[in-house]
N, C-alpha and C positions, 0 to 999 in steps of 0.2 A: 612652202617646203624649203625654199632656199634659206629662209630665216633660221630654221632648225639646223641646216647644214652649216651656216655661218657660226652659230652658237657652238656647235661641236668643234669646228676648226679653232675657234678662239680658245676654248677650254684646253684642248689637247695639244695644239701646236704653238700657242702663245703663252697662256697662263703658266703651264708647267715649266716651260723653258725659262721664263723670266723669274719665276719664284725660285727655281734651282740656282740661278746665277746670284740672286739676292741672298739666298741662304749661305752660299759660299763666301761672299764678300762680308756678310755679317760675322761669320766665324773668324775671318782674318782680322776684322776690326776689334773683336773681343780679345783676340790673342795679342794684338799689338797695344791697343789702348782700351781697356775695359770700359772706362767712363765714356769715351767717345762712342763705343759700340752700343752702350746702353742708351745714350742720348739719341743715336740714329735709329735704334729699334723703336723707341717711343715715337719719334718723329714720323717714321715710316708707317707705324700703326695708325697714327692719327690721319696721315695722308690717305691711306687705303680705306679706312672706315669712312672718312669724309666723302671719298669718291663713291662708295657704295650707297651712302645715304642720299647724295645728290642725284645719282643715277636713278634711284628708287623714286625720289620726288619728281624728277623730270619725266618719268615714264608716262605720266598722264598726258603730257604734251606730245610725246612720241606717239601715243595711241591716237591722238587727234590727227596727227600727220598721216598715220597709217590708214585711218578711215577716210581722210581726204584723198589719199592715193587711190583707194578702192572706188570712191565715188567718181573720181576722174576717169579711171579705166572703165567703169560701168557705163558712164554716160557716153564715152567715146565709142565703145563697142556697140552700144545700142544705136547710136546715131549712124555709124558706118553700116551696121547691119540693116538699117531701114532707110538707106540713102535714096532708094527709088521712091519710097513714100514721102520722104522729105522734099524731094524735087517735084513730085506730082502735086503736092499741096503748097509749093513755093514757101517752104519754111526754113530756107537756108539762113536767112538773117536771124530769125528767132533762135535757131539751133546754135548759131555762133555766139549770140548774146548769152544764152544759158551756159555754154561751154566756157566762155570768158569769165562768167561769174563764178563757176566752179573752180577754175584755175586761180582766180584771185583769192578765193577762200583758202585753197591749198597753199598758195604762196605766203599768205599771212601766217598760217599755222607753222609752215616750214621755217619761215624767218624767225618766228618766236623760238622754235627749238634750236636753231643755229645760234641765235643771240645768247641763249642760256648756256650753250656749250662754250661759246667764246668767253663768257664771264667765268666759267669754270676753269678754262685754260689760263685766264689772267690770275685767278686766285692760286692755282697750282704753281705758276711761275713765281709769284711773290713768295709763296711758301718755301720753294726751293732756294730762292735768293736769301731768305732769312736763315736757312740752315748753312748756306755757304758763308754768310757773315759770322755765324757761330763757329764754324771751322777756323776762320781767320782769328777769332778771339782766342780760342783755345791754343791755336798754333803759336800765337804771340806770347801767351802766358807760359806755355811749356818751353818755348825757346828761351825765354827769360830765366826759367828755372834750370836750363841746361839739359832738359830731358827730351828735347825735340830739335831735329836738324832740318836743313833745307831738303835733304833727301826724303825725310819722313813726310814733309809737307807735300812734295811731289807725289809720293806713294799714295797718300790719302786722297789727294786731289784727283788723281787718275781714276782710282776706284770709285770715288764719290760721283764723278761725272758719268761713269758707266752705270752706277746705280740710279742716278737721276734719269738717265735715258730709259732704263728698264721700268722704273716706276711711272714715268710719263706715259709709256706705251701701255702699261697695265691700266692706268687711269682711263686712257682713251678706249681700251678694249672693254673695260667695264661698261662704259657708256654705250659702245657699239652692241654689246651683248643685250643690254636692256632695250635698245632701239629695236633689235631683232625680236626680242620677246614681245614688244608692243605690236610688231607686224604679225607675229605668229598668233597673237591672241584672237584675231578675227577668225582664223581657221579653226582654232579650238572651240570658239563659240558656235561655229557652224556644226561641228561634231556633237556638241552638247545640246543642240536644239532638239526638242521632242517632236516626233512626227505626229501631226494632228490626227491622222487616221491610223489606228492601230488594230491589229487582229485581236480577237478575244483569246483568252488564255488557252481554251480547248478548241480553237478553230481548226478545221480540217484544211489540209493543203489543197490549194486550188490546182486542178489539172485540166488543162485545155487540150482536148483531143483534136479539135478541128477549128481553124480560124474562119470566121465568116462574118460578113456585114450584110444585114438584111434591112431593106427599106420597105415600109408599108404605108400606104395612103399618103404618098409624097406628091405634092403638087406645087406649082409655081404660079 
């Protein structure tokens, strides 16, 4: 349930605010330098689409992490709930070995997910650096033509850094949203499971007027 809450928070309190800021800065760029605004629009589109595709591809690894989390919690709750039985049959060592094996499996899957996220951050950083170099190139070119000043460069640089921060957060939030979707998938699967024993279409409602347990021919 917390996964659905996190997704709602990301959409309403993060995406909308950052997209509004980006739209305002895009408008300013187009008004000042249409060519630069068009280049940045194309660059930002590639950046966001790449994040969506990566998050979609990575979701299968996030789903494995979610299942490993569930398996860890299930084993721990089962072991703690049956602690008296575990002690009675002297199975502490066996339980610890099983739990360590489950934790190791969860760690491997979680490390894989983290590693992929770090690779994504590296690519995003390099992509932002490439556009920063593109800004320097056009700034030098326009300054040589006499249509660009130091003040213009500072103006564009300040807004560009703000946009980079917003896009970086959006990219991270896209990944977080898909990670939460992977966690929520298990609950949805439980809801979609069919009950093995079902009533007939015209079955009458069962009404129990009196509760009673009756034992006949019981012996030990």
